[in-house]
TORDRENNU-30497 format. One record per residue (C-alpha): residue number from 1; residue in one letter; y, z, x. Coordinates in steps of 0.02 Angstrom, whole numbers. Layout:
# residues N
node k->NUM | r->A | yy->Y | zz->Z | xx->X
...
//
This chain:
# residues 247
node k->1 | r->M | yy->346 | zz->439 | xx->1031
node k->2 | r->L | yy->191 | zz->507 | xx->950
node k->3 | r->S | yy->47 | zz->540 | xx->1069
node k->4 | r->N | yy->-80 | zz->666 | xx->1010
node k->5 | r->N | yy->-268 | zz->647 | xx->1017
node k->6 | r->N | yy->-282 | zz->765 | xx->869
node k->7 | r->I | yy->-187 | zz->647 | xx->755
node k->8 | r->E | yy->-261 | zz->497 | xx->667
node k->9 | r->I | yy->-174 | zz->357 | xx->573
node k->10 | r->L | yy->-257 | zz->296 | xx->414
node k->11 | r->F | yy->-208 | zz->123 | xx->351
node k->12 | r->L | yy->-241 | zz->88 | xx->167
node k->13 | r->H | yy->-237 | zz->-96 | xx->116
node k->14 | r->G | yy->-177 | zz->-170 | xx->-46
node k->15 | r->W | yy->-250 | zz->-264 | xx->-194
node k->16 | r->G | yy->-326 | zz->-435 | xx->-164
node k->17 | r->V | yy->-343 | zz->-423 | xx->25
node k->18 | r->T | yy->-467 | zz->-342 | xx->144
node k->19 | r->H | yy->-440 | zz->-212 | xx->279
node k->20 | r->H | yy->-420 | zz->-355 | xx->403
node k->21 | r->V | yy->-241 | zz->-369 | xx->343
node k->22 | r->W | yy->-207 | zz->-228 | xx->468
node k->23 | r->D | yy->-294 | zz->-307 | xx->618
node k->24 | r->D | yy->-138 | zz->-363 | xx->711
node k->25 | r->F | yy->-17 | zz->-231 | xx->649
node k->26 | r->A | yy->-127 | zz->-80 | xx->688
node k->27 | r->I | yy->-141 | zz->-130 | xx->871
node k->28 | r->G | yy->34 | zz->-63 | xx->900
node k->29 | r->F | yy->-23 | zz->113 | xx->854
node k->30 | r->R | yy->-188 | zz->122 | xx->947
node k->31 | r->D | yy->-114 | zz->196 | xx->1106
node k->32 | r->Q | yy->-39 | zz->341 | xx->1009
node k->33 | r->A | yy->-177 | zz->402 | xx->896
node k->34 | r->K | yy->-348 | zz->365 | xx->824
node k->35 | r->V | yy->-329 | zz->221 | xx->702
node k->36 | r->L | yy->-432 | zz->203 | xx->544
node k->37 | r->T | yy->-432 | zz->43 | xx->439
node k->38 | r->P | yy->-568 | zz->67 | xx->308
node k->39 | r->C | yy->-624 | zz->-71 | xx->191
node k->40 | r->L | yy->-593 | zz->-2 | xx->17
node k->41 | r->Y | yy->-717 | zz->-124 | xx->-60
node k->42 | r->N | yy->-858 | zz->-53 | xx->47
node k->43 | r->I | yy->-809 | zz->123 | xx->-3
node k->44 | r->A | yy->-807 | zz->72 | xx->-185
node k->45 | r->E | yy->-981 | zz->-3 | xx->-171
node k->46 | r->N | yy->-1051 | zz->154 | xx->-90
node k->47 | r->G | yy->-971 | zz->279 | xx->-210
node k->48 | r->N | yy->-1018 | zz->336 | xx->-383
node k->49 | r->D | yy->-891 | zz->216 | xx->-454
node k->50 | r->A | yy->-752 | zz->103 | xx->-392
node k->51 | r->S | yy->-606 | zz->204 | xx->-463
node k->52 | r->L | yy->-462 | zz->252 | xx->-353
node k->53 | r->S | yy->-499 | zz->436 | xx->-384
node k->54 | r->S | yy->-678 | zz->415 | xx->-325
node k->55 | r->I | yy->-624 | zz->318 | xx->-171
node k->56 | r->A | yy->-494 | zz->452 | xx->-129
node k->57 | r->K | yy->-626 | zz->588 | xx->-134
node k->58 | r->I | yy->-738 | zz->492 | xx->-15
node k->59 | r->I | yy->-596 | zz->457 | xx->106
node k->60 | r->N | yy->-539 | zz->638 | xx->100
node k->61 | r->K | yy->-706 | zz->698 | xx->165
node k->62 | r->G | yy->-679 | zz->604 | xx->327
node k->63 | r->L | yy->-500 | zz->656 | xx->361
node k->64 | r->T | yy->-446 | zz->778 | xx->495
node k->65 | r->N | yy->-312 | zz->910 | xx->471
node k->66 | r->K | yy->-181 | zz->792 | xx->544
node k->67 | r->T | yy->-184 | zz->621 | xx->464
node k->68 | r->I | yy->-37 | zz->502 | xx->449
node k->69 | r->I | yy->-66 | zz->385 | xx->302
node k->70 | r->I | yy->14 | zz->212 | xx->306
node k->71 | r->A | yy->-15 | zz->142 | xx->132
node k->72 | r->W | yy->29 | zz->-31 | xx->71
node k->73 | r->S | yy->50 | zz->-77 | xx->-112
node k->74 | r->I | yy->-95 | zz->-5 | xx->-217
node k->75 | r->G | yy->-144 | zz->94 | xx->-62
node k->76 | r->G | yy->2 | zz->206 | xx->-104
node k->77 | r->L | yy->-84 | zz->264 | xx->-263
node k->78 | r->L | yy->-234 | zz->313 | xx->-156
node k->79 | r->A | yy->-118 | zz->405 | xx->-37
node k->80 | r->L | yy->-43 | zz->505 | xx->-180
node k->81 | r->K | yy->-216 | zz->551 | xx->-243
node k->82 | r->L | yy->-265 | zz->605 | xx->-66
node k->83 | r->S | yy->-110 | zz->714 | xx->-55
node k->84 | r->G | yy->-172 | zz->812 | xx->-205
node k->85 | r->L | yy->-348 | zz->839 | xx->-141
node k->86 | r->S | yy->-314 | zz->939 | xx->17
node k->87 | r->D | yy->-186 | zz->982 | xx->150
node k->88 | r->K | yy->-261 | zz->857 | xx->273
node k->89 | r->P | yy->-126 | zz->722 | xx->255
node k->90 | r->A | yy->16 | zz->762 | xx->374
node k->91 | r->M | yy->128 | zz->618 | xx->321
node k->92 | r->I | yy->132 | zz->468 | xx->206
node k->93 | r->V | yy->222 | zz->305 | xx->241
node k->94 | r->F | yy->229 | zz->196 | xx->85
node k->95 | r->I | yy->253 | zz->10 | xx->116
node k->96 | r->T | yy->314 | zz->-85 | xx->-38
node k->97 | r->S | yy->221 | zz->43 | xx->-141
node k->98 | r->V | yy->279 | zz->145 | xx->-289
node k->99 | r->P | yy->197 | zz->283 | xx->-393
node k->100 | r->C | yy->199 | zz->175 | xx->-550
node k->101 | r->F | yy->179 | zz->-14 | xx->-536
node k->102 | r->V | yy->217 | zz->-61 | xx->-716
node k->103 | r->N | yy->387 | zz->-71 | xx->-796
node k->104 | r->S | yy->425 | zz->51 | xx->-936
node k->105 | r->D | yy->572 | zz->140 | xx->-1014
node k->106 | r->R | yy->696 | zz->188 | xx->-876
node k->107 | r->W | yy->576 | zz->117 | xx->-747
node k->108 | r->N | yy->610 | zz->-70 | xx->-742
node k->109 | r->N | yy->607 | zz->-124 | xx->-560
node k->110 | r->A | yy->418 | zz->-133 | xx->-541
node k->111 | r->I | yy->299 | zz->-265 | xx->-612
node k->112 | r->D | yy->308 | zz->-329 | xx->-789
node k->113 | r->K | yy->144 | zz->-298 | xx->-880
node k->114 | r->T | yy->137 | zz->-481 | xx->-935
node k->115 | r->E | yy->125 | zz->-532 | xx->-751
node k->116 | r->L | yy->-22 | zz->-416 | xx->-724
node k->117 | r->N | yy->-103 | zz->-480 | xx->-885
node k->118 | r->K | yy->-83 | zz->-658 | xx->-820
node k->119 | r->L | yy->-165 | zz->-610 | xx->-656
node k->120 | r->D | yy->-306 | zz->-523 | xx->-750
node k->121 | r->S | yy->-338 | zz->-677 | xx->-855
node k->122 | r->M | yy->-342 | zz->-788 | xx->-701
node k->123 | r->L | yy->-460 | zz->-667 | xx->-615
node k->124 | r->S | yy->-582 | zz->-679 | xx->-760
node k->125 | r->K | yy->-580 | zz->-868 | xx->-766
node k->126 | r->D | yy->-562 | zz->-915 | xx->-582
node k->127 | r->P | yy->-559 | zz->-773 | xx->-453
node k->128 | r->E | yy->-520 | zz->-889 | xx->-308
node k->129 | r->A | yy->-369 | zz->-964 | xx->-398
node k->130 | r->A | yy->-309 | zz->-789 | xx->-446
node k->131 | r->L | yy->-317 | zz->-730 | xx->-266
node k->132 | r->Q | yy->-227 | zz->-886 | xx->-203
node k->133 | r->Y | yy->-91 | zz->-860 | xx->-333
node k->134 | r->F | yy->-72 | zz->-678 | xx->-283
node k->135 | r->S | yy->-57 | zz->-726 | xx->-100
node k->136 | r->T | yy->93 | zz->-835 | xx->-144
node k->137 | r->L | yy->174 | zz->-687 | xx->-233
node k->138 | r->I | yy->148 | zz->-579 | xx->-80
node k->139 | r->A | yy->223 | zz->-710 | xx->36
node k->140 | r->Y | yy->368 | zz->-759 | xx->-77
node k->141 | r->G | yy->534 | zz->-698 | xx->-8
node k->142 | r->D | yy->484 | zz->-701 | xx->174
node k->143 | r->A | yy->584 | zz->-804 | xx->297
node k->144 | r->S | yy->426 | zz->-907 | xx->327
node k->145 | r->P | yy->323 | zz->-890 | xx->167
node k->146 | r->R | yy->200 | zz->-1029 | xx->214
node k->147 | r->L | yy->157 | zz->-943 | xx->377
node k->148 | r->T | yy->131 | zz->-776 | xx->288
node k->149 | r->S | yy->26 | zz->-861 | xx->154
node k->150 | r->R | yy->-84 | zz->-943 | xx->287
node k->151 | r->C | yy->-111 | zz->-773 | xx->369
node k->152 | r->L | yy->-158 | zz->-698 | xx->200
node k->153 | r->Q | yy->-279 | zz->-837 | xx->156
node k->154 | r->K | yy->-390 | zz->-783 | xx->301
node k->155 | r->I | yy->-407 | zz->-604 | xx->241
node k->156 | r->M | yy->-409 | zz->-617 | xx->51
node k->157 | r->A | yy->-547 | zz->-530 | xx->-46
node k->158 | r->K | yy->-702 | zz->-629 | xx->-96
node k->159 | r->E | yy->-753 | zz->-691 | xx->-268
node k->160 | r->N | yy->-900 | zz->-570 | xx->-271
node k->161 | r->Q | yy->-774 | zz->-427 | xx->-267
node k->162 | r->A | yy->-694 | zz->-484 | xx->-430
node k->163 | r->A | yy->-767 | zz->-341 | xx->-532
node k->164 | r->V | yy->-689 | zz->-211 | xx->-416
node k->165 | r->L | yy->-525 | zz->-307 | xx->-413
node k->166 | r->K | yy->-522 | zz->-310 | xx->-604
node k->167 | r->L | yy->-551 | zz->-123 | xx->-611
node k->168 | r->W | yy->-411 | zz->-91 | xx->-488
node k->169 | r->L | yy->-297 | zz->-208 | xx->-585
node k->170 | r->D | yy->-332 | zz->-103 | xx->-739
node k->171 | r->E | yy->-285 | zz->52 | xx->-639
node k->172 | r->L | yy->-125 | zz->-30 | xx->-581
node k->173 | r->R | yy->-78 | zz->-53 | xx->-764
node k->174 | r->Q | yy->-128 | zz->124 | xx->-815
node k->175 | r->Q | yy->-89 | zz->239 | xx->-670
node k->176 | r->D | yy->76 | zz->331 | xx->-674
node k->177 | r->L | yy->85 | zz->453 | xx->-528
node k->178 | r->R | yy->271 | zz->486 | xx->-533
node k->179 | r->H | yy->236 | zz->671 | xx->-562
node k->180 | r->K | yy->136 | zz->677 | xx->-399
node k->181 | r->Y | yy->271 | zz->582 | xx->-306
node k->182 | r->S | yy->408 | zz->697 | xx->-369
node k->183 | r->S | yy->314 | zz->850 | xx->-306
node k->184 | r->L | yy->274 | zz->782 | xx->-131
node k->185 | r->T | yy->317 | zz->911 | xx->1
node k->186 | r->I | yy->237 | zz->835 | xx->157
node k->187 | r->P | yy->348 | zz->718 | xx->258
node k->188 | r->S | yy->349 | zz->551 | xx->168
node k->189 | r->F | yy->446 | zz->390 | xx->182
node k->190 | r->V | yy->460 | zz->227 | xx->85
node k->191 | r->L | yy->488 | zz->54 | xx->157
node k->192 | r->L | yy->540 | zz->-78 | xx->31
node k->193 | r->S | yy->572 | zz->-264 | xx->56
node k->194 | r->E | yy->735 | zz->-346 | xx->10
node k->195 | r->Q | yy->658 | zz->-502 | xx->-68
node k->196 | r->D | yy->496 | zz->-433 | xx->-138
node k->197 | r->V | yy->457 | zz->-519 | xx->-304
node k->198 | r->L | yy->331 | zz->-386 | xx->-354
node k->199 | r->I | yy->430 | zz->-226 | xx->-320
node k->200 | r->N | yy->617 | zz->-249 | xx->-336
node k->201 | r->K | yy->720 | zz->-167 | xx->-199
node k->202 | r->D | yy->830 | zz->-86 | xx->-333
node k->203 | r->I | yy->688 | zz->35 | xx->-369
node k->204 | r->K | yy->756 | zz->130 | xx->-219
node k->205 | r->N | yy->873 | zz->228 | xx->-332
node k->206 | r->D | yy->732 | zz->267 | xx->-454
node k->207 | r->L | yy->626 | zz->334 | xx->-311
node k->208 | r->L | yy->768 | zz->441 | xx->-244
node k->209 | r->G | yy->793 | zz->507 | xx->-420
node k->210 | r->L | yy->611 | zz->563 | xx->-422
node k->211 | r->N | yy->613 | zz->645 | xx->-251
node k->212 | r->K | yy->772 | zz->653 | xx->-149
node k->213 | r->N | yy->674 | zz->720 | xx->0
node k->214 | r->V | yy->582 | zz->555 | xx->23
node k->215 | r->P | yy->695 | zz->432 | xx->116
node k->216 | r->V | yy->690 | zz->249 | xx->64
node k->217 | r->T | yy->732 | zz->103 | xx->179
node k->218 | r->V | yy->750 | zz->-79 | xx->128
node k->219 | r->L | yy->699 | zz->-208 | xx->259
node k->220 | r->P | yy->801 | zz->-369 | xx->243
node k->221 | r->G | yy->727 | zz->-543 | xx->240
node k->222 | r->T | yy->551 | zz->-492 | xx->190
node k->223 | r->G | yy->430 | zz->-507 | xx->44
node k->224 | r->H | yy->291 | zz->-392 | xx->-12
node k->225 | r->A | yy->205 | zz->-384 | xx->159
node k->226 | r->P | yy->341 | zz->-347 | xx->288
node k->227 | r->F | yy->214 | zz->-291 | xx->417
node k->228 | r->I | yy->154 | zz->-472 | xx->425
node k->229 | r->S | yy->317 | zz->-568 | xx->421
node k->230 | r->K | yy->420 | zz->-444 | xx->524
node k->231 | r->A | yy->289 | zz->-342 | xx->614
node k->232 | r->K | yy->399 | zz->-280 | xx->756
node k->233 | r->E | yy->540 | zz->-224 | xx->643
node k->234 | r->T | yy->418 | zz->-139 | xx->525
node k->235 | r->Q | yy->329 | zz->-48 | xx->666
node k->236 | r->K | yy->496 | zz->11 | xx->737
node k->237 | r->L | yy->546 | zz->83 | xx->568
node k->238 | r->I | yy->378 | zz->168 | xx->543
node k->239 | r->Q | yy->381 | zz->236 | xx->720
node k->240 | r->G | yy->551 | zz->311 | xx->681
node k->241 | r->Y | yy->478 | zz->391 | xx->524
node k->242 | r->I | yy->334 | zz->463 | xx->624
node k->243 | r->D | yy->442 | zz->529 | xx->765
node k->244 | r->A | yy->559 | zz->611 | xx->640
node k->245 | r->G | yy->422 | zz->686 | xx->533
node k->246 | r->I | yy->292 | zz->745 | xx->660
node k->247 | r->K | yy->352 | zz->886 | xx->771
//
């Protein structure tokens, strides 16, 4: 069990939701380390621009020399950028997050670009409808998708954040950080979901092909947000990662 006042745990939320997505889940880690759950929209508004690279630089300034990063979905791209800025990250746990979110040649278990284009079009016409649609994609595959969707509806981003969301959606389509992932040397782990409709569980083999030193676990009976639908099981797995990786 991790218990070190010099260690902090940084939670990075995903696209379409706010940092409040971590409110319940992060409680389970507060007795072990300092917990940080920044709002990436606020950081984007206060930075020179809203790009992931700019946000990573701002976050990096506030990190200690021992930071465990728990990154969900697009948060994983931020985590990879942080890993290249300094030696402050001590570990990265990727939750349903991959270094490239768009399907391409020999990388076909991520998201089809047409799906992202559809979401982009919806975001331009009706941000609220786009966010509601995305919440259903996140919840799909869970044992209780309606319950997960209701939880998500309370913490979805706001319409006035549509410009930032559109920029990040563009980055999701353009960013390919497989080279950074393949060169990761700090302890890192990936948790995938068996029934995730955004990131197919079969991408496990592709990830292991990029970096055999990064273990990949598939959690059964879950969709894109396993820390909501199966919080206890997800925490147990992450705790195992932490205990194995932090000596």
